[in-house]
C-alpha positions as CSV (number, residue, x, y, z in Angstrom):
1,X,0.2,0.0,0.1
2,X,1.0,3.2,-1.1
3,X,2.0,6.4,1.0
4,X,-0.7,8.6,-0.5
5,X,-3.4,5.8,-0.5
6,X,-2.6,5.3,3.5
7,X,-2.8,8.8,3.4
8,X,-5.9,9.3,1.6
9,X,-7.2,6.6,4.0
10,X,-6.8,7.7,7.4
11,X,-7.7,11.7,5.6
12,X,-11.4,10.4,5.1
13,X,-11.4,8.4,8.7
14,X,-10.2,11.7,10.1
15,X,-13.0,13.7,8.3
16,X,-15.4,10.5,9.2
17,X,-15.1,11.4,12.8
18,X,-13.8,15.7,13.6
19,X,-15.8,16.8,10.5
20,X,-13.9,20.1,8.1
21,X,-14.8,22.2,11.7
22,X,-14.9,19.4,14.3
23,X,-18.6,20.6,14.6
24,X,-20.0,18.6,11.9
25,X,-17.8,15.3,12.5
26,X,-19.1,12.1,13.5
27,X,-17.3,12.0,17.1
28,X,-18.8,15.6,18.2
29,X,-21.9,14.7,17.0
30,X,-22.0,11.6,18.8
31,X,-21.2,13.5,22.2
32,X,-24.2,15.9,21.7
33,X,-26.5,12.8,21.2
34,X,-25.3,11.6,24.0
35,X,-25.5,14.3,26.2
36,X,-28.9,15.2,25.4
37,X,-29.7,11.4,25.7
38,X,-28.5,11.5,29.1
39,X,-30.1,14.8,30.0
40,X,-33.5,13.4,28.4
41,X,-33.2,10.2,30.9
42,X,-33.0,12.1,33.6
43,X,-36.3,14.3,33.0
44,X,-38.3,11.3,31.7
45,X,-37.3,8.2,34.1
46,X,-39.0,9.8,36.9
47,X,-42.4,10.1,34.5
48,X,-41.8,6.6,33.6
49,X,-41.7,5.3,36.8
50,X,-45.0,6.9,37.9
51,X,-46.6,5.4,34.8
52,X,-44.7,2.4,35.4
53,X,-45.8,2.1,39.2
54,X,-49.7,3.2,38.7
55,X,-50.4,0.5,36.6
56,X,-49.4,-2.4,38.9
57,X,-51.3,-3.8,41.6
58,X,-51.0,-4.4,45.2
59,X,-49.8,-7.8,44.4
60,X,-47.3,-6.7,41.7
61,X,-46.0,-3.9,44.1
62,X,-45.0,-6.8,46.7
63,X,-43.6,-9.3,44.0
64,X,-39.6,-8.6,43.8
65,X,-39.8,-10.5,40.5
66,X,-41.8,-7.6,39.1
67,X,-39.8,-4.2,38.7
68,X,-40.9,-1.6,36.3
69,X,-43.3,-4.0,34.0
70,X,-46.4,-4.9,35.6
71,X,-48.0,-8.3,35.3
72,X,-51.1,-6.8,33.7
73,X,-52.7,-3.0,33.2
74,X,-54.5,-1.8,37.0
75,X,-56.6,0.5,36.9
76,X,-57.7,0.2,40.3
77,X,-54.9,2.6,41.4
78,X,-56.8,5.2,39.1
79,X,-60.0,4.4,39.9
80,X,-59.4,5.0,43.8
81,X,-57.0,8.0,43.0
82,X,-59.9,9.7,41.2
83,X,-62.2,9.1,43.9
84,X,-60.1,9.9,47.2
85,X,-59.1,13.6,44.7
86,X,-63.0,13.8,44.0
87,X,-61.5,14.8,40.9
88,X,-63.3,17.0,38.8
89,X,-65.0,19.2,41.7
90,X,-61.3,19.5,43.2
91,X,-60.5,20.6,39.0
92,X,-62.7,23.1,39.5
93,X,-61.3,24.8,42.4
94,X,-57.9,24.2,41.5
95,X,-58.7,26.0,38.1
96,X,-60.5,29.2,40.4
97,X,-57.0,29.8,42.6
98,X,-54.5,29.3,39.7
99,X,-56.2,29.6,36.0
100,X,-58.2,32.8,37.1
101,X,-55.2,34.7,38.5
102,X,-52.2,33.6,35.8
103,X,-54.9,35.3,33.0
104,X,-55.3,38.6,35.6
105,X,-51.7,38.8,36.2
106,X,-50.5,38.1,32.9
107,X,-52.4,41.3,31.4
108,X,-51.9,43.3,34.9
109,X,-48.1,42.8,34.0
110,X,-48.4,43.5,30.3
111,X,-49.9,46.9,31.5
112,X,-47.5,47.6,33.9
113,X,-44.5,46.6,31.7
114,X,-46.0,49.0,28.6
115,X,-46.0,51.4,30.9
116,X,-42.1,51.2,32.2
117,X,-41.1,51.1,28.3
118,X,-43.0,53.9,26.2
119,X,-43.4,56.5,29.0
120,X,-41.1,58.4,31.5
121,X,-41.8,59.9,34.5
122,X,-40.3,60.8,37.6
123,X,-38.9,57.9,40.0
124,X,-39.4,55.8,37.1
125,X,-36.3,53.8,38.3
126,X,-37.1,53.6,42.0
127,X,-40.0,52.3,41.0
128,X,-38.8,50.0,39.0
129,X,-36.0,48.9,42.2
130,X,-39.5,48.3,44.0
131,X,-40.4,46.3,41.9
132,X,-37.5,44.5,41.6
133,X,-37.3,43.6,44.9
134,X,-40.6,42.5,45.9
135,X,-39.1,39.5,43.8
136,X,-35.6,39.0,45.3
137,X,-37.4,39.8,49.3
138,X,-38.2,36.5,50.3
139,X,-41.7,35.9,50.5
140,X,-41.4,34.1,54.3
141,X,-40.2,37.8,55.0
142,X,-43.8,39.5,54.1
143,X,-45.6,37.0,54.9
144,X,-46.8,37.6,58.7
145,X,-47.6,41.4,57.6
146,X,-49.6,40.1,54.4
147,X,-51.6,37.5,57.1
148,X,-52.3,40.1,59.2
149,X,-53.9,42.7,56.3
150,X,-55.8,39.8,54.8
151,X,-57.0,39.0,58.1
152,X,-58.1,42.9,58.8
153,X,-59.3,42.3,55.3
154,X,-61.8,39.7,55.9
155,X,-59.9,37.8,52.9
156,X,-58.7,34.4,54.7
157,X,-60.4,31.7,53.7
158,X,-61.4,33.1,50.7
159,X,-60.3,33.0,47.0
160,X,-60.0,36.9,47.0
161,X,-56.5,36.5,48.9
162,X,-54.9,35.2,45.3
163,X,-56.7,37.1,43.2
164,X,-56.7,40.6,44.7
165,X,-52.7,40.1,45.0
166,X,-52.4,39.2,40.7
167,X,-55.1,42.1,40.5
168,X,-52.6,44.7,42.0
169,X,-49.6,43.2,40.3
170,X,-48.5,41.7,43.0
171,X,-49.0,38.2,42.2
172,X,-46.8,35.0,42.1
173,X,-43.1,36.5,40.8
174,X,-45.0,39.3,38.9
175,X,-42.0,41.2,38.8
176,X,-40.7,38.6,36.3
177,X,-43.4,38.3,34.0
178,X,-43.5,42.7,34.0
179,X,-39.5,42.5,32.9
180,X,-40.6,40.0,30.3
181,X,-42.9,42.3,29.1
182,X,-40.9,45.2,29.8
183,X,-38.1,43.8,27.5
184,X,-40.2,43.0,24.7
185,X,-41.8,46.1,24.8
186,X,-38.2,48.4,24.7
187,X,-37.6,45.9,21.4
188,X,-41.0,46.8,19.7
189,X,-40.0,49.8,17.0
190,X,-40.8,53.0,18.4
191,X,-42.1,54.6,14.7
192,X,-45.4,52.0,15.1
193,X,-46.6,54.4,18.0
194,X,-45.9,57.4,16.2
195,X,-47.6,56.4,13.0
196,X,-50.7,55.3,14.6
197,X,-50.5,58.8,16.7
198,X,-50.3,60.6,13.5
199,X,-53.1,58.9,12.4
200,X,-54.9,60.0,15.1
201,X,-54.7,56.9,17.7
202,X,-54.9,57.1,21.2
203,X,-52.5,54.8,23.4
204,X,-54.7,52.5,24.5
205,X,-56.2,52.2,21.0
206,X,-51.9,51.7,20.4
207,X,-51.8,49.2,23.4
208,X,-54.6,47.3,22.1
209,X,-53.8,47.5,18.5
210,X,-50.2,47.4,17.8
211,X,-48.4,46.4,21.3
212,X,-50.9,43.5,22.3
213,X,-50.5,41.6,18.7
214,X,-47.1,42.0,18.3
215,X,-46.3,40.7,22.0
216,X,-48.3,37.8,22.1
217,X,-45.6,35.3,22.4
218,X,-44.5,37.4,25.8
219,X,-48.2,36.6,26.6
220,X,-48.2,33.1,26.3
221,X,-45.0,32.5,27.6
222,X,-45.8,34.7,30.6
223,X,-49.0,33.1,30.8
224,X,-47.8,29.8,30.8
225,X,-45.2,30.4,33.8
226,X,-48.0,31.9,35.8
227,X,-50.2,29.3,35.9
228,X,-47.4,26.1,36.4
229,X,-46.6,28.3,39.6
230,X,-49.6,29.0,40.5
231,X,-50.4,25.4,40.0
232,X,-47.5,24.1,41.9
233,X,-47.8,26.6,44.6
234,X,-49.3,25.3,48.0
235,X,-47.2,27.4,50.7
236,X,-49.9,30.6,50.3
237,X,-52.6,27.9,49.6
238,X,-52.1,26.1,53.0
239,X,-52.1,29.3,54.9
240,X,-54.6,31.9,53.3
241,X,-57.2,29.0,51.8
242,X,-56.5,26.1,54.7
243,X,-60.4,26.0,55.4
244,X,-61.6,23.1,53.1
245,X,-63.5,25.2,50.9
246,X,-60.6,25.7,48.3
247,X,-58.8,22.4,48.8
248,X,-56.8,22.5,45.7
249,X,-55.6,18.9,44.0
250,X,-52.1,20.0,45.2
251,X,-53.1,19.6,48.9
252,X,-55.5,17.1,48.9
253,X,-52.4,15.0,47.7
254,X,-50.8,16.1,50.2
255,X,-53.6,15.1,52.8
256,X,-53.6,11.6,50.6
257,X,-54.7,9.3,53.2
258,X,-57.6,11.7,54.7
259,X,-59.0,12.6,51.6
260,X,-58.8,8.8,51.4
261,X,-60.9,8.1,54.6
262,X,-62.9,10.6,53.6
263,X,-63.9,9.3,49.9
264,X,-64.1,5.4,51.9
265,X,-65.7,5.8,55.3
266,X,-64.6,3.1,57.3
267,X,-61.9,2.0,54.7
268,X,-58.2,0.7,56.0
269,X,-55.8,3.3,55.2
270,X,-53.5,0.2,54.5
271,X,-54.7,-0.3,51.7
272,X,-53.1,2.6,50.5
273,X,-50.0,2.2,48.7
274,X,-47.3,3.7,46.1
275,X,-49.4,3.1,43.3
276,X,-52.2,4.8,44.4
277,X,-49.9,7.8,45.3
278,X,-48.9,7.5,42.0
279,X,-51.7,7.7,40.0
280,X,-52.9,10.1,42.2
281,X,-50.0,12.4,40.8
282,X,-50.5,11.9,37.1
283,X,-54.0,12.7,37.5
284,X,-52.4,16.3,38.9
285,X,-50.2,16.3,36.6
286,X,-52.3,15.6,33.3
287,X,-54.2,19.0,32.7
288,X,-50.7,21.0,32.9
289,X,-49.8,18.3,30.2
290,X,-52.7,19.5,28.1
291,X,-52.3,23.3,28.4
292,X,-49.1,23.0,27.8
293,X,-49.9,20.6,24.2
294,X,-52.3,23.4,23.4
295,X,-50.4,26.6,24.0
296,X,-46.7,25.3,22.5
297,X,-48.2,25.5,19.1
298,X,-49.7,29.3,19.3
299,X,-46.7,30.1,21.0
300,X,-44.7,29.2,18.4
301,X,-46.5,30.6,15.6
302,X,-46.7,33.7,17.7
303,X,-42.5,33.9,17.3
304,X,-42.7,33.3,13.9
305,X,-45.5,36.1,13.6
306,X,-43.9,38.7,15.6
307,X,-40.7,38.9,13.6
308,X,-39.6,42.4,14.7
309,X,-36.3,44.0,15.7
310,X,-35.6,47.3,17.3
311,X,-34.5,50.9,16.1
């Protein structure tokens, strides 16, 4: 074998492994895919574990020979979890204390972010600093004063203890959403506002017909994050609405033993097993997954339709 042929073969191997710029070679792509698969497995494995164990009967759970795959699909865990959670009624309560504040918070954050981005007023930087401080300061610091204030206002054990702060721009992590809208509105060219003003449009009209359509990606992103954070919030719910009237799905899961006894009077709590708890957890996750898959398409379309650049 000649030297030129050996160099040609080694060149081919090098080109296959490393490519022309190292980033298009097989070795680089293999490392990237390995990292992606590893990270994906970390996220997917808990879901697969819950799905597997939720379909296992008590006999499968006690059988050491059965680990991941059940001997047969057992839907009894879902039936008991559905009954214990009082699912549809509790889901309605959960949507009331999560969906409504999330929608209100998104709208209010958009208005505040538009005001900071488009108007100049005295003390603007101070107000912006105070806004950021509401996110930096831990909620535990303000919890006692807030509890006393809500008690004096008669808002304890009332859904307005969650809705009212969101309406006044003090919802769950509202500062984050205000900053999202602020940065997005800063990117919108001011010539669009000036052109609308020349045509005689008022500020509310410009906001509704110019700013809002262009900022739909920010609306959907903020709403998704707000909804997820309200959905997963149990700390505020247990403090301000711990009366049994506004028990959310998450609180029902925290009190699953008492919820099971309430749904099955005289039932043996020893019948509660891991499969039943995991089935209840999956039933709680299900609305979030549906919400994400529905809004994901609108989120992508919103980004495609909002191809704007700043001045």
